[in-house]
All heavy atoms as TSV, in Angstrom:
chain	resi	resn	atom	element	x	y	z
A	1	MET	N	N	25.151	-5.137	-13.193
A	1	MET	CA	C	24.015	-6.046	-13.305
A	1	MET	C	C	23.431	-5.953	-14.709
A	1	MET	O	O	23.251	-4.881	-15.263
A	1	MET	CB	C	22.954	-5.670	-12.270
A	1	MET	CG	C	21.781	-6.583	-12.274
A	1	MET	SD	S	20.686	-6.181	-10.902
A	1	MET	CE	C	19.173	-6.710	-11.577
A	2	ARG	N	N	23.108	-7.069	-15.280
A	2	ARG	CA	C	22.544	-7.130	-16.624
A	2	ARG	C	C	21.065	-6.740	-16.588
A	2	ARG	O	O	20.318	-7.205	-15.723
A	2	ARG	CB	C	22.698	-8.547	-17.147
A	2	ARG	CG	C	22.387	-8.674	-18.592
A	2	ARG	CD	C	22.794	-10.060	-19.075
A	2	ARG	NE	N	21.999	-10.353	-20.233
A	2	ARG	CZ	C	21.567	-11.530	-20.573
A	2	ARG	NH1	N	21.863	-12.566	-19.833
A	2	ARG	NH2	N	20.842	-11.714	-21.642
A	3	GLU	N	N	20.661	-5.893	-17.500
A	3	GLU	CA	C	19.264	-5.444	-17.565
A	3	GLU	C	C	18.365	-6.542	-18.121
A	3	GLU	O	O	18.781	-7.324	-18.975
A	3	GLU	CB	C	19.151	-4.202	-18.455
A	3	GLU	CG	C	19.882	-3.002	-17.914
A	3	GLU	CD	C	19.252	-2.444	-16.656
A	3	GLU	OE1	O	18.024	-2.484	-16.519
A	3	GLU	OE2	O	20.007	-1.975	-15.804
A	4	LEU	N	N	17.125	-6.587	-17.657
A	4	LEU	CA	C	16.166	-7.564	-18.159
A	4	LEU	C	C	15.527	-7.111	-19.465
A	4	LEU	O	O	15.073	-7.935	-20.251
A	4	LEU	CB	C	15.084	-7.818	-17.113
A	4	LEU	CG	C	15.569	-8.467	-15.819
A	4	LEU	CD1	C	14.422	-8.580	-14.831
A	4	LEU	CD2	C	16.177	-9.821	-16.084
A	5	VAL	N	N	15.462	-5.794	-19.690
A	5	VAL	CA	C	14.888	-5.241	-20.911
A	5	VAL	C	C	16.008	-4.605	-21.718
A	5	VAL	O	O	16.756	-3.781	-21.206
A	5	VAL	CB	C	13.806	-4.182	-20.591
A	5	VAL	CG1	C	13.266	-3.563	-21.861
A	5	VAL	CG2	C	12.686	-4.796	-19.777
A	6	LYS	N	N	16.127	-5.011	-22.993
A	6	LYS	CA	C	17.160	-4.446	-23.845
A	6	LYS	C	C	16.766	-3.018	-24.212
A	6	LYS	O	O	15.759	-2.786	-24.880
A	6	LYS	CB	C	17.342	-5.296	-25.099
A	6	LYS	CG	C	18.470	-4.823	-25.976
A	6	LYS	CD	C	18.680	-5.738	-27.152
A	6	LYS	CE	C	19.818	-5.227	-27.995
A	6	LYS	NZ	N	20.005	-6.063	-29.181
A	7	GLN	N	N	17.549	-2.058	-23.748
A	7	GLN	CA	C	17.268	-0.643	-23.984
A	7	GLN	C	C	17.397	-0.298	-25.476
A	7	GLN	O	O	18.178	-0.904	-26.189
A	7	GLN	CB	C	18.206	0.225	-23.158
A	7	GLN	CG	C	18.081	-0.009	-21.657
A	7	GLN	CD	C	16.672	0.244	-21.147
A	7	GLN	OE1	O	16.032	1.226	-21.471
A	7	GLN	NE2	N	16.177	-0.676	-20.323
A	8	LYS	N	N	16.617	0.664	-25.922
A	8	LYS	CA	C	16.604	1.153	-27.305
A	8	LYS	C	C	16.300	0.045	-28.310
A	8	LYS	O	O	16.762	0.072	-29.439
A	8	LYS	CB	C	17.930	1.831	-27.652
A	8	LYS	CG	C	18.218	3.049	-26.790
A	8	LYS	CD	C	19.509	3.709	-27.190
A	8	LYS	CE	C	19.791	4.888	-26.287
A	8	LYS	NZ	N	21.036	5.550	-26.606
A	9	SER	N	N	15.528	-0.943	-27.890
A	9	SER	CA	C	15.131	-2.025	-28.790
A	9	SER	C	C	13.671	-1.845	-29.199
A	9	SER	O	O	12.953	-1.021	-28.643
A	9	SER	CB	C	15.333	-3.380	-28.110
A	9	SER	OG	O	14.568	-3.452	-26.926
A	10	PHE	N	N	13.245	-2.644	-30.142
A	10	PHE	CA	C	11.882	-2.603	-30.666
A	10	PHE	C	C	10.882	-2.873	-29.548
A	10	PHE	O	O	11.044	-3.807	-28.767
A	10	PHE	CB	C	11.733	-3.646	-31.777
A	10	PHE	CG	C	10.389	-3.668	-32.433
A	10	PHE	CD1	C	9.940	-2.590	-33.186
A	10	PHE	CD2	C	9.568	-4.768	-32.302
A	10	PHE	CE1	C	8.702	-2.610	-33.801
A	10	PHE	CE2	C	8.321	-4.810	-32.909
A	10	PHE	CZ	C	7.893	-3.728	-33.662
A	11	LYS	N	N	9.829	-2.057	-29.454
A	11	LYS	CA	C	8.861	-2.162	-28.358
A	11	LYS	C	C	7.541	-2.801	-28.765
A	11	LYS	O	O	6.665	-2.989	-27.937
A	11	LYS	CB	C	8.600	-0.781	-27.757
A	11	LYS	CG	C	9.836	-0.218	-27.098
A	11	LYS	CD	C	9.582	1.127	-26.486
A	11	LYS	CE	C	10.868	1.595	-25.835
A	11	LYS	NZ	N	10.821	2.944	-25.376
A	12	GLY	N	N	7.412	-3.164	-30.037
A	12	GLY	CA	C	6.160	-3.743	-30.506
A	12	GLY	C	C	6.158	-5.256	-30.467
A	12	GLY	O	O	7.006	-5.885	-29.838
A	13	LEU	N	N	5.185	-5.837	-31.155
A	13	LEU	CA	C	5.013	-7.284	-31.200
A	13	LEU	C	C	6.136	-7.928	-32.003
A	13	LEU	O	O	6.479	-7.475	-33.090
A	13	LEU	CB	C	3.657	-7.627	-31.819
A	13	LEU	CG	C	3.284	-9.095	-31.891
A	13	LEU	CD1	C	3.215	-9.693	-30.488
A	13	LEU	CD2	C	1.957	-9.258	-32.593
A	14	THR	N	N	6.736	-8.970	-31.450
A	14	THR	CA	C	7.782	-9.725	-32.127
A	14	THR	C	C	7.289	-11.151	-32.357
A	14	THR	O	O	6.285	-11.572	-31.781
A	14	THR	CB	C	9.074	-9.749	-31.280
A	14	THR	OG1	O	8.760	-10.221	-29.967
A	14	THR	CG2	C	9.692	-8.361	-31.184
A	15	LYS	N	N	8.001	-11.915	-33.186
A	15	LYS	CA	C	7.600	-13.295	-33.465
A	15	LYS	C	C	7.702	-14.179	-32.228
A	15	LYS	O	O	7.008	-15.179	-32.107
A	15	LYS	CB	C	8.466	-13.885	-34.582
A	15	LYS	CG	C	8.153	-13.318	-35.938
A	15	LYS	CD	C	8.961	-14.023	-37.004
A	15	LYS	CE	C	8.617	-13.479	-38.370
A	15	LYS	NZ	N	9.342	-14.172	-39.438
A	16	ILE	N	N	8.585	-13.822	-31.317
A	16	ILE	CA	C	8.756	-14.580	-30.080
A	16	ILE	C	C	8.300	-13.713	-28.913
A	16	ILE	O	O	8.693	-12.559	-28.806
A	16	ILE	CB	C	10.221	-14.993	-29.888
A	16	ILE	CG1	C	10.668	-15.891	-31.045
A	16	ILE	CG2	C	10.412	-15.687	-28.551
A	16	ILE	CD1	C	12.137	-16.193	-31.056
A	17	VAL	N	N	7.448	-14.271	-28.055
A	17	VAL	CA	C	6.966	-13.559	-26.872
A	17	VAL	C	C	7.121	-14.456	-25.648
A	17	VAL	O	O	7.272	-15.670	-25.764
A	17	VAL	CB	C	5.483	-13.128	-27.008
A	17	VAL	CG1	C	5.300	-12.134	-28.135
A	17	VAL	CG2	C	4.575	-14.321	-27.186
A	18	GLY	N	N	7.088	-13.846	-24.473
A	18	GLY	CA	C	7.083	-14.589	-23.218
A	18	GLY	C	C	5.775	-14.336	-22.493
A	18	GLY	O	O	5.289	-13.213	-22.454
A	19	ILE	N	N	5.193	-15.384	-21.939
A	19	ILE	CA	C	3.918	-15.274	-21.244
A	19	ILE	C	C	4.076	-15.812	-19.817
A	19	ILE	O	O	4.683	-16.865	-19.608
A	19	ILE	CB	C	2.814	-16.073	-21.965
A	19	ILE	CG1	C	2.629	-15.556	-23.390
A	19	ILE	CG2	C	1.497	-16.010	-21.195
A	19	ILE	CD1	C	1.681	-16.396	-24.224
A	20	ASP	N	N	3.533	-15.084	-18.854
A	20	ASP	CA	C	3.550	-15.538	-17.463
A	20	ASP	C	C	2.156	-15.377	-16.889
A	20	ASP	O	O	1.511	-14.344	-17.070
A	20	ASP	CB	C	4.546	-14.715	-16.640
A	20	ASP	CG	C	4.558	-15.138	-15.181
A	20	ASP	OD1	O	4.702	-16.353	-14.925
A	20	ASP	OD2	O	4.431	-14.273	-14.308
A	21	CYS	N	N	1.684	-16.388	-16.198
A	21	CYS	CA	C	0.386	-16.349	-15.534
A	21	CYS	C	C	0.590	-16.552	-14.044
A	21	CYS	O	O	1.282	-17.482	-13.637
A	21	CYS	CB	C	-0.532	-17.439	-16.075
A	21	CYS	SG	S	-0.945	-17.238	-17.817
A	22	GLU	N	N	-0.017	-15.693	-13.248
A	22	GLU	CA	C	0.022	-15.829	-11.808
A	22	GLU	C	C	-1.314	-16.398	-11.351
A	22	GLU	O	O	-2.369	-15.958	-11.813
A	22	GLU	CB	C	0.273	-14.476	-11.134
A	22	GLU	CG	C	1.587	-13.834	-11.531
A	22	GLU	CD	C	2.804	-14.673	-11.161
A	22	GLU	OE1	O	2.763	-15.380	-10.125
A	22	GLU	OE2	O	3.792	-14.641	-11.898
A	23	MET	N	N	-1.230	-17.374	-10.473
A	23	MET	CA	C	-2.428	-18.071	-10.019
A	23	MET	C	C	-2.673	-17.815	-8.529
A	23	MET	O	O	-1.742	-17.515	-7.782
A	23	MET	CB	C	-2.265	-19.577	-10.245
A	23	MET	CG	C	-1.832	-19.952	-11.663
A	23	MET	SD	S	-2.983	-19.455	-12.942
A	23	MET	CE	C	-4.173	-20.773	-12.816
A	24	VAL	N	N	-3.929	-17.929	-8.131
A	24	VAL	CA	C	-4.319	-17.883	-6.721
A	24	VAL	C	C	-5.174	-19.112	-6.448
A	24	VAL	O	O	-5.670	-19.758	-7.367
A	24	VAL	CB	C	-5.098	-16.593	-6.363
A	24	VAL	CG1	C	-4.220	-15.360	-6.489
A	24	VAL	CG2	C	-6.351	-16.457	-7.204
A	25	GLY	N	N	-5.347	-19.414	-5.169
A	25	GLY	CA	C	-6.160	-20.562	-4.793
A	25	GLY	C	C	-7.553	-20.159	-4.353
A	25	GLY	O	O	-7.734	-19.131	-3.706
A	26	THR	N	N	-8.533	-20.959	-4.716
A	26	THR	CA	C	-9.909	-20.750	-4.266
A	26	THR	C	C	-10.400	-22.055	-3.634
A	26	THR	O	O	-9.740	-23.079	-3.716
A	26	THR	CB	C	-10.836	-20.342	-5.422
A	26	THR	OG1	O	-10.854	-21.388	-6.398
A	26	THR	CG2	C	-10.376	-19.044	-6.071
A	27	GLY	N	N	-11.551	-21.993	-3.037
A	27	GLY	CA	C	-12.094	-23.163	-2.345
A	27	GLY	C	C	-11.696	-23.132	-0.884
A	27	GLY	O	O	-10.826	-22.357	-0.472
A	28	SER	N	N	-12.291	-23.982	-0.093
A	28	SER	CA	C	-12.072	-23.962	1.360
A	28	SER	C	C	-10.619	-24.192	1.749
A	28	SER	O	O	-10.129	-23.622	2.719
A	28	SER	CB	C	-12.963	-24.995	2.043
A	28	SER	OG	O	-12.659	-26.292	1.550
A	29	ASP	N	N	-9.896	-25.008	0.999
A	29	ASP	CA	C	-8.491	-25.272	1.322
A	29	ASP	C	C	-7.527	-24.616	0.338
A	29	ASP	O	O	-6.318	-24.833	0.412
A	29	ASP	CB	C	-8.234	-26.772	1.389
A	29	ASP	CG	C	-8.544	-27.490	0.083
A	29	ASP	OD1	O	-9.074	-26.835	-0.846
A	29	ASP	OD2	O	-8.267	-28.689	-0.006
A	30	GLY	N	N	-8.035	-23.817	-0.596
A	30	GLY	CA	C	-7.190	-23.113	-1.562
A	30	GLY	C	C	-6.578	-24.004	-2.616
A	30	GLY	O	O	-5.636	-23.613	-3.305
A	31	SER	N	N	-7.099	-25.200	-2.794
A	31	SER	CA	C	-6.494	-26.160	-3.717
A	31	SER	C	C	-6.923	-25.979	-5.174
A	31	SER	O	O	-6.318	-26.567	-6.071
A	31	SER	CB	C	-6.810	-27.581	-3.271
A	31	SER	OG	O	-8.204	-27.804	-3.323
A	32	HIS	N	N	-7.928	-25.177	-5.438
A	32	HIS	CA	C	-8.387	-24.940	-6.812
A	32	HIS	C	C	-7.681	-23.694	-7.354
A	32	HIS	O	O	-7.860	-22.596	-6.836
A	32	HIS	CB	C	-9.909	-24.769	-6.839
A	32	HIS	CG	C	-10.464	-24.631	-8.204
A	32	HIS	ND1	N	-11.123	-23.506	-8.617
A	32	HIS	CD2	C	-10.442	-25.473	-9.264
A	32	HIS	CE1	C	-11.493	-23.658	-9.876
A	32	HIS	NE2	N	-11.087	-24.846	-10.287
A	33	SER	N	N	-6.853	-23.855	-8.378
A	33	SER	CA	C	-6.094	-22.738	-8.941
A	33	SER	C	C	-6.893	-21.987	-9.997
A	33	SER	O	O	-7.510	-22.605	-10.875
A	33	SER	CB	C	-4.797	-23.241	-9.574
A	33	SER	OG	O	-3.926	-23.741	-8.597
A	34	VAL	N	N	-6.877	-20.656	-9.904
A	34	VAL	CA	C	-7.520	-19.812	-10.903
A	34	VAL	C	C	-6.572	-18.663	-11.273
A	34	VAL	O	O	-5.738	-18.246	-10.476
A	34	VAL	CB	C	-8.877	-19.250	-10.417
A	34	VAL	CG1	C	-9.897	-20.362	-10.235
A	34	VAL	CG2	C	-8.726	-18.472	-9.151
A	35	LEU	N	N	-6.743	-18.167	-12.473
A	35	LEU	CA	C	-5.895	-17.095	-12.986
A	35	LEU	C	C	-6.139	-15.789	-12.236
A	35	LEU	O	O	-7.276	-15.412	-11.977
A	35	LEU	CB	C	-6.187	-16.883	-14.475
A	35	LEU	CG	C	-5.387	-15.826	-15.193
A	35	LEU	CD1	C	-3.920	-16.220	-15.265
A	35	LEU	CD2	C	-5.941	-15.597	-16.587
A	36	ALA	N	N	-5.040	-15.075	-11.886
A	36	ALA	CA	C	-5.157	-13.787	-11.201
A	36	ALA	C	C	-4.427	-12.670	-11.947
A	36	ALA	O	O	-4.741	-11.500	-11.761
A	36	ALA	CB	C	-4.621	-13.886	-9.784
A	37	ARG	N	N	-3.448	-13.024	-12.780
A	37	ARG	CA	C	-2.713	-12.006	-13.539
A	37	ARG	C	C	-2.049	-12.670	-14.743
A	37	ARG	O	O	-1.573	-13.793	-14.649
A	37	ARG	CB	C	-1.647	-11.367	-12.664
A	37	ARG	CG	C	-0.877	-10.260	-13.348
A	37	ARG	CD	C	0.134	-9.649	-12.411
A	37	ARG	NE	N	0.818	-8.533	-13.037
A	37	ARG	CZ	C	1.649	-7.741	-12.396
A	37	ARG	NH1	N	1.906	-7.934	-11.111
A	37	ARG	NH2	N	2.236	-6.752	-13.022
A	38	VAL	N	N	-2.040	-11.959	-15.860
A	38	VAL	CA	C	-1.352	-12.444	-17.058
A	38	VAL	C	C	-0.471	-11.325	-17.603
A	38	VAL	O	O	-0.877	-10.163	-17.640
A	38	VAL	CB	C	-2.363	-12.955	-18.122
A	38	VAL	CG1	C	-3.293	-11.864	-18.595
A	38	VAL	CG2	C	-1.642	-13.586	-19.291
A	39	SER	N	N	0.753	-11.685	-17.964
A	39	SER	CA	C	1.713	-10.720	-18.504
A	39	SER	C	C	2.352	-11.293	-19.766
A	39	SER	O	O	2.682	-12.479	-19.806
A	39	SER	CB	C	2.816	-10.424	-17.483
A	39	SER	OG	O	2.268	-9.960	-16.280
A	40	ILE	N	N	2.528	-10.436	-20.766
A	40	ILE	CA	C	3.186	-10.839	-22.016
A	40	ILE	C	C	4.250	-9.808	-22.347
A	40	ILE	O	O	3.987	-8.604	-22.303
A	40	ILE	CB	C	2.168	-10.937	-23.182
A	40	ILE	CG1	C	1.039	-11.911	-22.827
A	40	ILE	CG2	C	2.861	-11.351	-24.472
A	40	ILE	CD1	C	-0.082	-11.960	-23.843
A	41	VAL	N	N	5.454	-10.284	-22.642
A	41	VAL	CA	C	6.554	-9.406	-23.051
A	41	VAL	C	C	7.039	-9.833	-24.423
A	41	VAL	O	O	6.900	-10.997	-24.811
A	41	VAL	CB	C	7.726	-9.423	-22.037
A	41	VAL	CG1	C	7.280	-8.899	-20.684
A	41	VAL	CG2	C	8.317	-10.812	-21.898
A	42	ASN	N	N	7.628	-8.882	-25.164
A	42	ASN	CA	C	8.172	-9.242	-26.466
A	42	ASN	C	C	9.564	-9.842	-26.311
A	42	ASN	O	O	10.074	-10.005	-25.205
A	42	ASN	CB	C	8.134	-8.051	-27.439
A	42	ASN	CG	C	9.169	-6.987	-27.162
A	42	ASN	OD1	O	10.038	-7.100	-26.303
A	42	ASN	ND2	N	9.080	-5.899	-27.912
A	43	PHE	N	N	10.198	-10.172	-27.412
A	43	PHE	CA	C	11.511	-10.822	-27.420
A	43	PHE	C	C	12.559	-10.035	-26.642
A	43	PHE	O	O	13.461	-10.598	-26.046
A	43	PHE	CB	C	11.968	-11.023	-28.868
A	43	PHE	CG	C	13.310	-11.681	-28.993
A	43	PHE	CD1	C	13.437	-13.054	-28.839
A	43	PHE	CD2	C	14.435	-10.941	-29.264
A	43	PHE	CE1	C	14.679	-13.669	-28.951
A	43	PHE	CE2	C	15.680	-11.545	-29.373
A	43	PHE	CZ	C	15.802	-12.917	-29.216
A	44	PHE	N	N	12.440	-8.713	-26.623
A	44	PHE	CA	C	13.421	-7.854	-25.973
A	44	PHE	C	C	13.056	-7.522	-24.517
A	44	PHE	O	O	13.777	-6.801	-23.848
A	44	PHE	CB	C	13.609	-6.569	-26.776
A	44	PHE	CG	C	14.054	-6.846	-28.191
A	44	PHE	CD1	C	13.181	-6.706	-29.244
A	44	PHE	CD2	C	15.346	-7.273	-28.453
A	44	PHE	CE1	C	13.580	-6.975	-30.548
A	44	PHE	CE2	C	15.758	-7.542	-29.739
A	44	PHE	CZ	C	14.871	-7.404	-30.797
A	45	GLY	N	N	11.921	-8.038	-24.036
A	45	GLY	CA	C	11.523	-7.826	-22.656
A	45	GLY	C	C	10.567	-6.672	-22.431
A	45	GLY	O	O	10.205	-6.382	-21.292
A	46	HIS	N	N	10.142	-6.003	-23.488
A	46	HIS	CA	C	9.197	-4.892	-23.342
A	46	HIS	C	C	7.785	-5.437	-23.115
A	46	HIS	O	O	7.346	-6.361	-23.798
A	46	HIS	CB	C	9.206	-4.001	-24.591
A	46	HIS	CG	C	10.475	-3.250	-24.767
A	46	HIS	ND1	N	10.811	-2.167	-23.996
A	46	HIS	CD2	C	11.511	-3.443	-25.617
A	46	HIS	CE1	C	11.987	-1.705	-24.363
A	46	HIS	NE2	N	12.442	-2.472	-25.344
A	47	CYS	N	N	7.089	-4.864	-22.155
A	47	CYS	CA	C	5.751	-5.312	-21.793
A	47	CYS	C	C	4.751	-5.013	-22.916
A	47	CYS	O	O	4.621	-3.883	-23.366
A	47	CYS	CB	C	5.302	-4.640	-20.504
A	47	CYS	SG	S	3.693	-5.204	-19.948
A	48	LEU	N	N	4.036	-6.047	-23.358
A	48	LEU	CA	C	2.989	-5.888	-24.362
A	48	LEU	C	C	1.610	-5.916	-23.718
A	48	LEU	O	O	0.679	-5.272	-24.184
A	48	LEU	CB	C	3.070	-7.014	-25.401
A	48	LEU	CG	C	4.375	-7.110	-26.196
A	48	LEU	CD1	C	4.350	-8.360	-27.069
A	48	LEU	CD2	C	4.586	-5.866	-27.035
A	49	TYR	N	N	1.489	-6.674	-22.630
A	49	TYR	CA	C	0.186	-6.846	-21.972
A	49	TYR	C	C	0.428	-7.232	-20.524
A	49	TYR	O	O	1.256	-8.107	-20.243
A	49	TYR	CB	C	-0.601	-7.952	-22.686
A	49	TYR	CG	C	-2.023	-8.106	-22.231
A	49	TYR	CD1	C	-3.013	-7.276	-22.714
A	49	TYR	CD2	C	-2.386	-9.107	-21.334
A	49	TYR	CE1	C	-4.332	-7.427	-22.303
A	49	TYR	CE2	C	-3.688	-9.268	-20.930
A	49	TYR	CZ	C	-4.664	-8.422	-21.416
A	49	TYR	OH	O	-5.963	-8.577	-21.017
A	50	ASP	N	N	-0.267	-6.597	-19.609
A	50	ASP	CA	C	-0.132	-6.907	-18.186
A	50	ASP	C	C	-1.435	-6.545	-17.498
A	50	ASP	O	O	-1.740	-5.371	-17.325
A	50	ASP	CB	C	1.037	-6.133	-17.574
A	50	ASP	CG	C	1.303	-6.513	-16.138
A	50	ASP	OD1	O	1.118	-7.693	-15.787
A	50	ASP	OD2	O	1.705	-5.634	-15.356
A	51	LYS	N	N	-2.216	-7.531	-17.149
A	51	LYS	CA	C	-3.534	-7.282	-16.551
A	51	LYS	C	C	-3.799	-8.206	-15.376
A	51	LYS	O	O	-3.432	-9.376	-15.387
A	51	LYS	CB	C	-4.654	-7.508	-17.577
A	51	LYS	CG	C	-4.633	-6.553	-18.733
A	51	LYS	CD	C	-5.019	-5.167	-18.315
A	51	LYS	CE	C	-4.965	-4.239	-19.511
A	51	LYS	NZ	N	-5.148	-2.873	-19.189
A	52	TYR	N	N	-4.459	-7.648	-14.360
A	52	TYR	CA	C	-4.976	-8.445	-13.266
A	52	TYR	C	C	-6.321	-9.008	-13.697
A	52	TYR	O	O	-7.063	-8.367	-14.444
A	52	TYR	CB	C	-5.168	-7.595	-12.011
A	52	TYR	CG	C	-3.872	-7.186	-11.366
A	52	TYR	CD1	C	-3.360	-5.909	-11.540
A	52	TYR	CD2	C	-3.151	-8.082	-10.584
A	52	TYR	CE1	C	-2.165	-5.526	-10.953
A	52	TYR	CE2	C	-1.959	-7.708	-9.995
A	52	TYR	CZ	C	-1.471	-6.438	-10.182
A	52	TYR	OH	O	-0.299	-6.079	-9.600
A	53	VAL	N	N	-6.639	-10.198	-13.213
A	53	VAL	CA	C	-7.902	-10.852	-13.520
A	53	VAL	C	C	-8.607	-11.104	-12.193
A	53	VAL	O	O	-8.026	-11.702	-11.287
A	53	VAL	CB	C	-7.665	-12.196	-14.244
A	53	VAL	CG1	C	-8.979	-12.891	-14.536
A	53	VAL	CG2	C	-6.854	-11.977	-15.512
A	54	LYS	N	N	-9.838	-10.631	-12.075
A	54	LYS	CA	C	-10.581	-10.820	-10.826
A	54	LYS	C	C	-11.308	-12.166	-10.869
A	54	LYS	O	O	-12.231	-12.359	-11.656
A	54	LYS	CB	C	-11.592	-9.700	-10.624
A	54	LYS	CG	C	-12.325	-9.809	-9.315
A	54	LYS	CD	C	-13.255	-8.649	-9.092
A	54	LYS	CE	C	-13.955	-8.812	-7.753
A	54	LYS	NZ	N	-14.888	-7.740	-7.504
A	55	PRO	N	N	-10.881	-13.097	-10.006
A	55	PRO	CA	C	-11.568	-14.392	-9.969
A	55	PRO	C	C	-13.013	-14.235	-9.504
A	55	PRO	O	O	-13.318	-13.360	-8.694
A	55	PRO	CB	C	-10.764	-15.198	-8.941
A	55	PRO	CG	C	-9.437	-14.520	-8.869
A	55	PRO	CD	C	-9.720	-13.065	-9.125
A	56	MET	N	N	-13.874	-15.090	-9.996
A	56	MET	CA	C	-15.273	-15.038	-9.596
A	56	MET	C	C	-15.458	-15.619	-8.197
A	56	MET	O	O	-16.367	-15.229	-7.482
A	56	MET	CB	C	-16.139	-15.793	-10.610
A	56	MET	CG	C	-16.144	-15.122	-11.969
A	56	MET	SD	S	-17.066	-16.022	-13.205
A	56	MET	CE	C	-18.734	-15.813	-12.608
A	57	GLU	N	N	-14.568	-16.547	-7.805
A	57	GLU	CA	C	-14.655	-17.175	-6.492
A	57	GLU	C	C	-13.841	-16.373	-5.476
A	57	GLU	O	O	-12.978	-15.588	-5.837
A	57	GLU	CB	C	-14.109	-18.604	-6.538
A	57	GLU	CG	C	-14.817	-19.505	-7.538
A	57	GLU	CD	C	-14.172	-19.453	-8.913
A	57	GLU	OE1	O	-13.189	-18.713	-9.091
A	57	GLU	OE2	O	-14.663	-20.139	-9.816
A	58	GLU	N	N	-14.104	-16.601	-4.188
A	58	GLU	CA	C	-13.335	-15.955	-3.134
A	58	GLU	C	C	-11.927	-16.553	-3.093
A	58	GLU	O	O	-11.753	-17.774	-3.144
A	58	GLU	CB	C	-14.011	-16.172	-1.785
A	58	GLU	CG	C	-13.253	-15.548	-0.638
A	58	GLU	CD	C	-13.886	-15.832	0.704
A	58	GLU	OE1	O	-14.949	-16.467	0.759
A	58	GLU	OE2	O	-13.290	-15.407	1.710
A	59	ILE	N	N	-10.931	-15.690	-3.015
A	59	ILE	CA	C	-9.535	-16.134	-2.942
A	59	ILE	C	C	-9.237	-16.575	-1.511
A	59	ILE	O	O	-9.468	-15.842	-0.561
A	59	ILE	CB	C	-8.572	-15.016	-3.369
A	59	ILE	CG1	C	-8.846	-14.614	-4.814
A	59	ILE	CG2	C	-7.125	-15.452	-3.201
A	59	ILE	CD1	C	-8.124	-13.373	-5.262
A	60	THR	N	N	-8.711	-17.791	-1.374
A	60	THR	CA	C	-8.375	-18.316	-0.047
A	60	THR	C	C	-6.878	-18.576	0.106
A	60	THR	O	O	-6.410	-18.848	1.205
A	60	THR	CB	C	-9.160	-19.614	0.237
A	60	THR	OG1	O	-8.920	-20.546	-0.819
A	60	THR	CG2	C	-10.653	-19.328	0.332
A	61	ASP	N	N	-6.128	-18.518	-1.007
A	61	ASP	CA	C	-4.679	-18.727	-0.960
A	61	ASP	C	C	-4.023	-17.882	-2.045
A	61	ASP	O	O	-4.300	-18.056	-3.221
A	61	ASP	CB	C	-4.350	-20.199	-1.176
A	61	ASP	CG	C	-2.875	-20.520	-1.034
A	61	ASP	OD1	O	-2.070	-19.589	-0.867
A	61	ASP	OD2	O	-2.530	-21.701	-1.103
A	62	TYR	N	N	-3.173	-16.940	-1.611
A	62	TYR	CA	C	-2.504	-16.060	-2.570
A	62	TYR	C	C	-1.218	-16.672	-3.132
A	62	TYR	O	O	-0.487	-16.031	-3.872
A	62	TYR	CB	C	-2.215	-14.702	-1.931
A	62	TYR	CG	C	-3.455	-13.843	-1.867
A	62	TYR	CD1	C	-4.275	-13.864	-0.756
A	62	TYR	CD2	C	-3.809	-13.033	-2.931
A	62	TYR	CE1	C	-5.420	-13.096	-0.696
A	62	TYR	CE2	C	-4.953	-12.258	-2.888
A	62	TYR	CZ	C	-5.755	-12.293	-1.768
A	62	TYR	OH	O	-6.893	-11.529	-1.725
A	63	ARG	N	N	-0.936	-17.909	-2.804
A	63	ARG	CA	C	0.221	-18.634	-3.321
A	63	ARG	C	C	1.547	-17.948	-2.998
A	63	ARG	O	O	2.477	-17.979	-3.791
A	63	ARG	CB	C	0.114	-18.852	-4.828
A	63	ARG	CG	C	-1.137	-19.561	-5.298
A	63	ARG	CD	C	-1.041	-21.049	-5.013
A	63	ARG	NE	N	-2.066	-21.786	-5.761
A	63	ARG	CZ	C	-3.075	-22.405	-5.182
A	63	ARG	NH1	N	-3.203	-22.378	-3.888
A	63	ARG	NH2	N	-3.951	-23.057	-5.902
A	64	THR	N	N	1.612	-17.298	-1.846
A	64	THR	CA	C	2.860	-16.700	-1.407
A	64	THR	C	C	3.581	-17.673	-0.502
A	64	THR	O	O	2.961	-18.368	0.304
A	64	THR	CB	C	2.623	-15.371	-0.663
A	64	THR	OG1	O	1.741	-15.607	0.428
A	64	THR	CG2	C	2.029	-14.325	-1.578
A	65	HIS	N	N	4.877	-17.745	-0.657
A	65	HIS	CA	C	5.685	-18.651	0.134
A	65	HIS	C	C	6.232	-17.905	1.343
A	65	HIS	O	O	6.939	-16.921	1.205
A	65	HIS	CB	C	6.834	-19.186	-0.717
A	65	HIS	CG	C	7.545	-20.343	-0.097
A	65	HIS	ND1	N	8.169	-20.276	1.123
A	65	HIS	CD2	C	7.717	-21.614	-0.523
A	65	HIS	CE1	C	8.712	-21.441	1.402
A	65	HIS	NE2	N	8.449	-22.267	0.422
A	66	SER	N	N	5.875	-18.338	2.525
A	66	SER	CA	C	6.351	-17.668	3.721
A	66	SER	C	C	7.709	-18.247	4.128
A	66	SER	O	O	7.914	-19.450	4.096
A	66	SER	CB	C	5.365	-17.806	4.863
A	66	SER	OG	O	5.136	-19.159	5.139
A	67	VAL	N	N	8.634	-17.351	4.486
A	67	VAL	CA	C	9.962	-17.758	4.929
A	67	VAL	C	C	10.025	-17.636	6.435
A	67	VAL	O	O	9.689	-16.616	7.007
A	67	VAL	CB	C	11.040	-16.882	4.264
A	67	VAL	CG1	C	12.418	-17.284	4.754
A	67	VAL	CG2	C	10.942	-16.980	2.756
A	68	VAL	N	N	10.437	-18.684	7.089
A	68	VAL	CA	C	10.488	-18.698	8.549
A	68	VAL	C	C	11.892	-18.398	9.023
A	68	VAL	O	O	12.873	-18.752	8.501
A	68	VAL	CB	C	10.028	-20.046	9.106
A	68	VAL	CG1	C	10.124	-20.079	10.611
A	68	VAL	CG2	C	8.622	-20.334	8.651
């Protein structure tokens, strides 16, 4: 299996980064999306930033897909 992080590579900030944001739903029907987590990796896949964000509103939908 191919690794997602290139081993023995540079671990600092590179000119190219990847950003991912995870969202949750708020409101009575969960239709309002708000940020819940942000992650940034460098060009080689090393984590530069990974933080959870606490929404000010009550979370009503965790955006998980249920498999039946």
